[in-house]
ZARO-273218 format. One record per residue (C-alpha): residue number from 1; x, y, z. Coordinates in pm, 1 decimal, decimal comma, m for minus. Layout:
// ZARO-273218
<node num="NUM" u="X" v="Y" w="Z"/>
...
END
This chain:
// ZARO-273218
<node num="1" u="m4,9" v="1,3" w="m15,2"/>
<node num="2" u="139,3" v="336,6" w="m90,8"/>
<node num="3" u="36,5" v="669,1" w="m190,5"/>
<node num="4" u="m225,0" v="702,6" w="111,5"/>
<node num="5" u="m289,2" v="1053,4" w="45,7"/>
<node num="6" u="m444,4" v="932,9" w="m298,5"/>
<node num="7" u="m552,3" v="586,5" w="m208,7"/>
<node num="8" u="m677,0" v="574,3" w="193,8"/>
<node num="9" u="m708,3" v="201,5" w="218,4"/>
<node num="10" u="m575,9" v="m91,4" w="29,8"/>
<node num="11" u="m909,5" v="m159,4" w="m172,9"/>
<node num="12" u="m869,9" v="202,8" w="m341,2"/>
<node num="13" u="m523,3" v="130,5" w="m435,7"/>
<node num="14" u="m578,5" v="m200,4" w="m593,7"/>
<node num="15" u="m872,6" v="m52,5" w="m783,3"/>
<node num="16" u="m620,7" v="159,1" w="m937,5"/>
<node num="17" u="m457,7" v="m122,3" w="m1097,8"/>
<node num="18" u="m752,5" v="m296,8" w="m1161,7"/>
<node num="19" u="m881,8" v="1,6" w="m1401,0"/>
<node num="20" u="m549,3" v="m23,9" w="m1574,8"/>
<node num="21" u="m605,1" v="m372,0" w="m1660,5"/>
<node num="22" u="m949,0" v="m308,0" w="m1792,6"/>
<node num="23" u="m837,4" v="m72,6" w="m2004,1"/>
<node num="24" u="m588,7" v="m297,3" w="m2200,9"/>
<node num="25" u="m759,5" v="m416,6" w="m2522,9"/>
<node num="26" u="m843,9" v="m794,5" w="m2638,8"/>
<node num="27" u="m517,8" v="m731,4" w="m2869,5"/>
<node num="28" u="m303,4" v="m649,8" w="m2625,1"/>
<node num="29" u="m63,5" v="m785,9" w="m2387,4"/>
<node num="30" u="13,1" v="m782,9" w="m2015,0"/>
<node num="31" u="343,1" v="m880,5" w="m1854,2"/>
<node num="32" u="255,5" v="m966,1" w="m1532,0"/>
<node num="33" u="436,5" v="m1111,2" w="m1216,1"/>
<node num="34" u="338,3" v="m1440,3" w="m1099,7"/>
<node num="35" u="491,4" v="m1384,1" w="m804,6"/>
<node num="36" u="270,8" v="m1142,6" w="m647,8"/>
<node num="37" u="m41,5" v="m1243,4" w="m509,3"/>
<node num="38" u="m232,4" v="m934,7" w="m556,0"/>
<node num="39" u="m101,7" v="m888,1" w="m935,6"/>
<node num="40" u="m238,0" v="m1237,1" w="m989,2"/>
<node num="41" u="m558,3" v="m1159,1" w="m847,7"/>
<node num="42" u="m626,0" v="m821,1" w="m1018,7"/>
<node num="43" u="m523,7" v="m968,5" w="m1375,1"/>
<node num="44" u="m738,4" v="m1285,2" w="m1355,5"/>
<node num="45" u="m1016,7" v="m1094,7" w="m1268,6"/>
<node num="46" u="m1041,0" v="m811,3" w="m1524,6"/>
<node num="47" u="m788,5" v="m887,1" w="m1809,1"/>
<node num="48" u="m898,2" v="m922,4" w="m2140,1"/>
<node num="49" u="m571,5" v="m927,2" w="m2337,5"/>
<node num="50" u="m312,5" v="m1196,6" w="m2351,4"/>
<node num="51" u="m126,3" v="m1241,9" w="m2042,0"/>
<node num="52" u="252,7" v="m1332,1" w="m2014,3"/>
<node num="53" u="335,7" v="m1452,8" w="m1671,9"/>
<node num="54" u="713,7" v="m1396,2" w="m1527,8"/>
<node num="55" u="899,3" v="m1517,2" w="m1193,5"/>
<node num="56" u="1204,5" v="m1617,2" w="m1089,6"/>
<node num="57" u="1323,2" v="m1960,9" w="m1028,9"/>
<node num="58" u="1186,2" v="m2074,5" w="m661,9"/>
<node num="59" u="890,1" v="m1807,9" w="m659,8"/>
<node num="60" u="527,6" v="m1913,5" w="m545,9"/>
<node num="61" u="377,3" v="m1865,9" w="m886,1"/>
<node num="62" u="7,8" v="m1894,9" w="m734,9"/>
<node num="63" u="m111,7" v="m2128,1" w="m963,1"/>
<node num="64" u="31,7" v="m1941,2" w="m1284,2"/>
<node num="65" u="314,3" v="m2103,8" w="m1468,3"/>
<node num="66" u="560,6" v="m1889,5" w="m1601,7"/>
<node num="67" u="614,2" v="m1849,2" w="m1969,6"/>
<node num="68" u="952,8" v="m1616,9" w="m1908,0"/>
<node num="69" u="1154,6" v="m1768,3" w="m1599,5"/>
<node num="70" u="1510,2" v="m1608,4" w="m1477,7"/>
<node num="71" u="1723,9" v="m1826,4" w="m1275,4"/>
<node num="72" u="1975,5" v="m1619,1" w="m1083,8"/>
<node num="73" u="2311,4" v="m1713,5" w="m1132,5"/>
<node num="74" u="2532,7" v="m1499,8" w="m921,2"/>
<node num="75" u="2668,2" v="m1155,6" w="m858,5"/>
<node num="76" u="2943,6" v="m934,7" w="m757,2"/>
<node num="77" u="3076,8" v="m568,3" w="m740,3"/>
<node num="78" u="3047,3" v="m556,1" w="m1155,9"/>
<node num="79" u="2691,6" v="m653,1" w="m1135,8"/>
<node num="80" u="2501,2" v="m1010,7" w="m1151,8"/>
<node num="81" u="2379,0" v="m1272,0" w="m1388,0"/>
<node num="82" u="2088,9" v="m1481,6" w="m1456,9"/>
<node num="83" u="1983,2" v="m1757,7" w="m1695,3"/>
<node num="84" u="1681,8" v="m1714,8" w="m1887,6"/>
<node num="85" u="1418,0" v="m1928,6" w="m1990,3"/>
<node num="86" u="1138,9" v="m1873,9" w="m2235,3"/>
<node num="87" u="846,8" v="m2132,3" w="m2243,9"/>
<node num="88" u="1094,7" v="m2380,3" w="m2050,3"/>
<node num="89" u="1334,6" v="m2360,7" w="m2340,6"/>
<node num="90" u="1689,0" v="m2192,8" w="m2219,3"/>
<node num="91" u="1733,7" v="m1867,8" w="m2404,0"/>
<node num="92" u="2083,3" v="m1791,5" w="m2277,3"/>
<node num="93" u="2260,3" v="m1607,3" w="m1987,3"/>
<node num="94" u="2181,5" v="m1240,7" w="m1923,3"/>
<node num="95" u="2454,4" v="m1035,1" w="m1768,4"/>
<node num="96" u="2329,1" v="m727,2" w="m1576,3"/>
<node num="97" u="2535,6" v="m419,6" w="m1412,6"/>
<node num="98" u="2257,6" v="m303,6" w="m1187,5"/>
<node num="99" u="2242,5" v="m497,8" w="m878,1"/>
<node num="100" u="1962,0" v="m668,6" w="m684,4"/>
<node num="101" u="1682,1" v="m927,0" w="m741,3"/>
<node num="102" u="1447,5" v="m664,3" w="m811,9"/>
<node num="103" u="1629,3" v="m553,9" w="m1075,0"/>
<node num="104" u="1646,3" v="m916,2" w="m1217,7"/>
<node num="105" u="1241,4" v="m903,2" w="m1210,4"/>
<node num="106" u="1271,0" v="m576,7" w="m1375,1"/>
<node num="107" u="1486,1" v="m703,0" w="m1665,3"/>
<node num="108" u="1290,3" v="m1021,1" w="m1691,1"/>
<node num="109" u="982,4" v="m838,3" w="m1762,7"/>
<node num="110" u="1136,5" v="m592,9" w="m1997,4"/>
<node num="111" u="1277,1" v="m881,8" w="m2188,4"/>
<node num="112" u="921,2" v="m1025,7" w="m2209,4"/>
<node num="113" u="764,5" v="m709,7" w="m2319,3"/>
<node num="114" u="1021,8" v="m631,9" w="m2600,1"/>
<node num="115" u="1033,5" v="m1012,6" w="m2726,1"/>
<node num="116" u="709,1" v="m1099,2" w="m2694,2"/>
<node num="117" u="520,4" v="m763,5" w="m2703,4"/>
<node num="118" u="741,2" v="m610,2" w="m2992,2"/>
<node num="119" u="942,5" v="m887,3" w="m3168,3"/>
<node num="120" u="1268,0" v="m765,2" w="m3066,7"/>
<node num="121" u="1504,3" v="m1067,5" w="m3100,0"/>
<node num="122" u="1615,2" v="m1221,1" w="m2772,9"/>
<node num="123" u="1983,4" v="m1181,4" w="m2850,4"/>
<node num="124" u="1947,9" v="m802,8" w="m2908,3"/>
<node num="125" u="1774,2" v="m745,7" w="m2610,9"/>
<node num="126" u="1998,0" v="m946,4" w="m2400,6"/>
<node num="127" u="2293,9" v="m727,1" w="m2558,7"/>
<node num="128" u="2133,7" v="m427,6" w="m2503,9"/>
<node num="129" u="2049,6" v="m528,3" w="m2099,1"/>
<node num="130" u="2440,1" v="m596,1" w="m2070,2"/>
<node num="131" u="2512,1" v="m242,1" w="m2158,6"/>
<node num="132" u="2246,2" v="m53,8" w="m1929,0"/>
<node num="133" u="2418,3" v="127,1" w="m1632,1"/>
<node num="134" u="2074,6" v="194,0" w="m1437,9"/>
<node num="135" u="1930,0" v="529,6" w="m1384,5"/>
<node num="136" u="1958,6" v="861,3" w="m1175,9"/>
<node num="137" u="1872,4" v="802,2" w="m804,7"/>
<node num="138" u="1875,6" v="434,0" w="m797,7"/>
<node num="139" u="2172,7" v="284,1" w="m643,2"/>
<node num="140" u="2336,2" v="595,3" w="m813,6"/>
<node num="141" u="2723,4" v="612,2" w="m698,0"/>
<node num="142" u="2754,9" v="974,9" w="m615,7"/>
<node num="143" u="3133,0" v="971,4" w="m538,5"/>
<node num="144" u="3418,6" v="783,3" w="m323,5"/>
<node num="145" u="3582,0" v="991,6" w="m75,7"/>
<node num="146" u="3828,2" v="880,1" w="202,3"/>
<node num="147" u="3746,5" v="510,5" w="84,5"/>
<node num="148" u="3392,1" v="533,3" w="145,9"/>
<node num="149" u="3133,5" v="473,2" w="m131,9"/>
<node num="150" u="2825,2" v="687,6" w="m99,3"/>
<node num="151" u="2525,7" v="613,5" w="m315,7"/>
<node num="152" u="2178,1" v="789,9" w="m370,5"/>
<node num="153" u="1849,2" v="650,2" w="m398,9"/>
<node num="154" u="1484,9" v="713,5" w="m435,6"/>
<node num="155" u="1387,7" v="454,4" w="m180,1"/>
<node num="156" u="1133,1" v="573,6" w="113,5"/>
<node num="157" u="867,3" v="290,1" w="90,5"/>
<node num="158" u="985,6" v="m2,6" w="286,9"/>
<node num="159" u="970,0" v="m249,6" w="21,3"/>
<node num="160" u="1240,2" v="m46,8" w="m184,0"/>
<node num="161" u="1445,6" v="38,5" w="96,0"/>
<node num="162" u="1476,8" v="m345,0" w="188,0"/>
<node num="163" u="1545,0" v="m419,6" w="m188,3"/>
<node num="164" u="1796,7" v="m139,2" w="m232,1"/>
<node num="165" u="1999,6" v="m223,2" w="75,0"/>
<node num="166" u="2006,8" v="m576,8" w="18,9"/>
<node num="167" u="2139,1" v="m534,2" w="m350,6"/>
<node num="168" u="2399,2" v="m295,5" w="m209,0"/>
<node num="169" u="2509,2" v="m545,6" w="65,4"/>
<node num="170" u="2525,5" v="m806,9" w="m223,4"/>
<node num="171" u="2761,6" v="m567,8" w="m423,5"/>
<node num="172" u="2951,0" v="m480,6" w="m138,6"/>
<node num="173" u="2973,3" v="m750,5" w="116,3"/>
<node num="174" u="3296,8" v="m599,3" w="266,3"/>
<node num="175" u="3282,9" v="m301,5" w="533,4"/>
<node num="176" u="3014,8" v="m143,8" w="702,4"/>
<node num="177" u="2678,9" v="m83,1" w="514,3"/>
<node num="178" u="2509,9" v="249,2" w="642,8"/>
<node num="179" u="2147,8" v="342,5" w="540,6"/>
<node num="180" u="2080,8" v="707,1" w="620,2"/>
<node num="181" u="1677,1" v="747,4" w="584,1"/>
<node num="182" u="1465,9" v="1067,1" w="529,9"/>
<node num="183" u="1105,8" v="1005,8" w="543,0"/>
<node num="184" u="909,9" v="1252,1" w="321,5"/>
<node num="185" u="612,5" v="1133,0" w="121,3"/>
<node num="186" u="271,6" v="1115,3" w="269,0"/>
<node num="187" u="312,5" v="728,3" w="322,8"/>
<node num="188" u="651,1" v="744,5" w="473,0"/>
<node num="189" u="573,1" v="967,2" w="709,4"/>
<node num="190" u="292,0" v="807,8" w="853,7"/>
<node num="191" u="283,6" v="509,3" w="1088,8"/>
<node num="192" u="128,5" v="291,9" w="861,0"/>
<node num="193" u="455,2" v="63,6" w="770,7"/>
<node num="194" u="581,7" v="129,0" w="1138,2"/>
<node num="195" u="635,9" v="m231,0" w="1179,7"/>
<node num="196" u="784,0" v="m288,8" w="816,0"/>
<node num="197" u="1024,7" v="m43,6" w="833,0"/>
<node num="198" u="1165,7" v="m220,0" w="1160,0"/>
<node num="199" u="1237,3" v="m515,7" w="905,8"/>
<node num="200" u="1323,8" v="m302,7" w="615,3"/>
<node num="201" u="1666,5" v="m206,7" w="734,5"/>
<node num="202" u="1802,3" v="m563,8" w="806,2"/>
<node num="203" u="2066,3" v="m558,3" w="546,1"/>
<node num="204" u="2227,5" v="m252,6" w="719,4"/>
<node num="205" u="2492,5" v="m214,3" w="995,5"/>
<node num="206" u="2414,2" v="138,9" w="1106,1"/>
<node num="207" u="2092,1" v="334,1" w="1043,3"/>
<node num="208" u="2049,6" v="717,0" w="1093,9"/>
<node num="209" u="1719,0" v="836,4" w="1070,2"/>
<node num="210" u="1668,5" v="1207,5" w="975,0"/>
<node num="211" u="1368,3" v="1398,3" w="1101,5"/>
<node num="212" u="1049,7" v="1336,4" w="907,8"/>
<node num="213" u="1052,3" v="1570,7" w="583,8"/>
<node num="214" u="668,6" v="1656,0" w="658,5"/>
<node num="215" u="525,7" v="1855,3" w="960,1"/>
<node num="216" u="148,8" v="1824,4" w="878,1"/>
<node num="217" u="107,9" v="1457,0" w="974,1"/>
<node num="218" u="m131,9" v="1438,7" w="1292,1"/>
<node num="219" u="76,8" v="1294,1" w="1607,9"/>
<node num="220" u="m118,1" v="982,2" w="1631,7"/>
<node num="221" u="m54,6" v="918,9" w="1261,9"/>
<node num="222" u="286,7" v="1020,1" w="1233,2"/>
<node num="223" u="589,9" v="742,9" w="1185,7"/>
<node num="224" u="744,6" v="701,4" w="1548,8"/>
<node num="225" u="1124,2" v="768,6" w="1470,5"/>
<node num="226" u="1212,5" v="671,9" w="1829,0"/>
<node num="227" u="1019,0" v="364,4" w="1855,8"/>
<node num="228" u="1172,7" v="260,2" w="1507,9"/>
<node num="229" u="1536,3" v="353,8" w="1675,8"/>
<node num="230" u="1441,3" v="99,8" w="1937,7"/>
<node num="231" u="1291,0" v="m157,8" w="1735,7"/>
<node num="232" u="1605,3" v="m179,5" w="1500,1"/>
<node num="233" u="1849,5" v="m178,5" w="1819,3"/>
<node num="234" u="1676,3" v="m464,7" w="1966,8"/>
<node num="235" u="1730,6" v="m661,0" w="1626,4"/>
<node num="236" u="2076,8" v="m609,0" w="1650,2"/>
<node num="237" u="2112,1" v="m329,9" w="1428,6"/>
<node num="238" u="2309,9" v="20,9" w="1556,8"/>
<node num="239" u="2067,2" v="313,5" w="1484,1"/>
<node num="240" u="1999,0" v="659,8" w="1590,8"/>
<node num="241" u="1728,7" v="924,4" w="1521,5"/>
<node num="242" u="1925,7" v="1268,2" w="1439,5"/>
<node num="243" u="1797,7" v="1586,7" w="1489,5"/>
<node num="244" u="1954,6" v="1747,2" w="1194,5"/>
<node num="245" u="2138,5" v="1719,3" w="882,3"/>
<node num="246" u="2440,7" v="1883,4" w="1047,2"/>
<node num="247" u="2418,4" v="1582,4" w="1336,3"/>
<node num="248" u="2408,0" v="1322,5" w="1065,2"/>
<node num="249" u="2714,8" v="1436,2" w="866,7"/>
<node num="250" u="2883,2" v="1454,5" w="1219,3"/>
<node num="251" u="2821,2" v="1122,1" w="1280,7"/>
<node num="252" u="2925,0" v="991,7" w="945,1"/>
<node num="253" u="3241,7" v="1165,0" w="952,4"/>
<node num="254" u="3322,5" v="1038,5" w="1254,0"/>
<node num="255" u="3213,7" v="695,1" w="1241,9"/>
<node num="256" u="3275,5" v="572,9" w="860,4"/>
<node num="257" u="3588,8" v="382,3" w="775,6"/>
<node num="258" u="3761,9" v="283,0" w="432,7"/>
<node num="259" u="3585,5" v="31,2" w="254,7"/>
<node num="260" u="3233,2" v="146,4" w="405,6"/>
<node num="261" u="2893,1" v="222,4" w="195,9"/>
<node num="262" u="2677,7" v="505,8" w="259,6"/>
<node num="263" u="2301,4" v="464,0" w="135,5"/>
<node num="264" u="2122,7" v="808,6" w="110,7"/>
<node num="265" u="1762,4" v="722,6" w="81,7"/>
<node num="266" u="1528,2" v="1005,4" w="17,8"/>
<node num="267" u="1267,4" v="1092,8" w="m224,5"/>
<node num="268" u="1356,8" v="1465,0" w="m180,8"/>
<node num="269" u="1632,7" v="1676,6" w="m178,2"/>
<node num="270" u="1756,2" v="1563,6" w="170,8"/>
<node num="271" u="1851,7" v="1907,7" w="271,3"/>
<node num="272" u="2152,4" v="1935,8" w="27,8"/>
<node num="273" u="2308,8" v="1639,8" w="226,1"/>
<node num="274" u="2494,5" v="1518,7" w="m61,2"/>
<node num="275" u="2751,3" v="1787,0" w="m140,7"/>
<node num="276" u="2767,4" v="1850,3" w="219,1"/>
<node num="277" u="2889,5" v="1501,9" w="258,5"/>
<node num="278" u="3118,3" v="1511,0" w="4,3"/>
<node num="279" u="3296,7" v="1802,7" w="179,6"/>
<node num="280" u="3246,3" v="1626,4" w="539,4"/>
<node num="281" u="3425,6" v="1296,2" w="411,1"/>
<node num="282" u="3675,9" v="1483,1" w="240,9"/>
END
């Protein structure tokens, strides 16, 4: 559930996706994740068009046999690979420069759309994916200073925070992984996902929580940063709720060591922390 200022409950959120699926004509094509129970339910209920299901090896596909399947085949600092199967037939190994199983899913869906939807030869699509370097604000390496890597990522919903941190941990298994998080969106600033956030940072070694980016959320509905800090500490993650950007900079400058990775997670400008941190680390 996301964008709760627009979709106040899960039913209204799913209804938006259902309306989208209903608008796709019978002559169209829907590329759908068989691993997502909500996707399966919405598509089965509303689709008129042909459906091409995709999944990763080992996924629960909720009774939908995937035509497009990816079997992850290892990852390192340079990227990751997966073996592609189309209709049960091996179609080659795909190399990606961007890390994380969520990006394997993205790549698999893109391959399905390009090949099945537009007739692009799989060999050409696979070659193109191997050259794809990602997009801004998604595991975007800003700089390295004093042996510390600093990434920018738009992640703010707990699902995205979890996927992003696990991807960065797999890319950089050595050194400490810092998650510096600013909640700014209408969803992130609310307590709706209080418990989900307590689990979303599990790949990080250090977590710093910035002040909430919205001041108009009623206190009873507000994400409780102190409570989140305690929950993370009880789970074994060193965490702090910081009072300001300057305090965050001081914590990182004092505690970061060569080989560490810092993930700045926000869907906003984060108080200009990006260039300020470059200066602090330098």
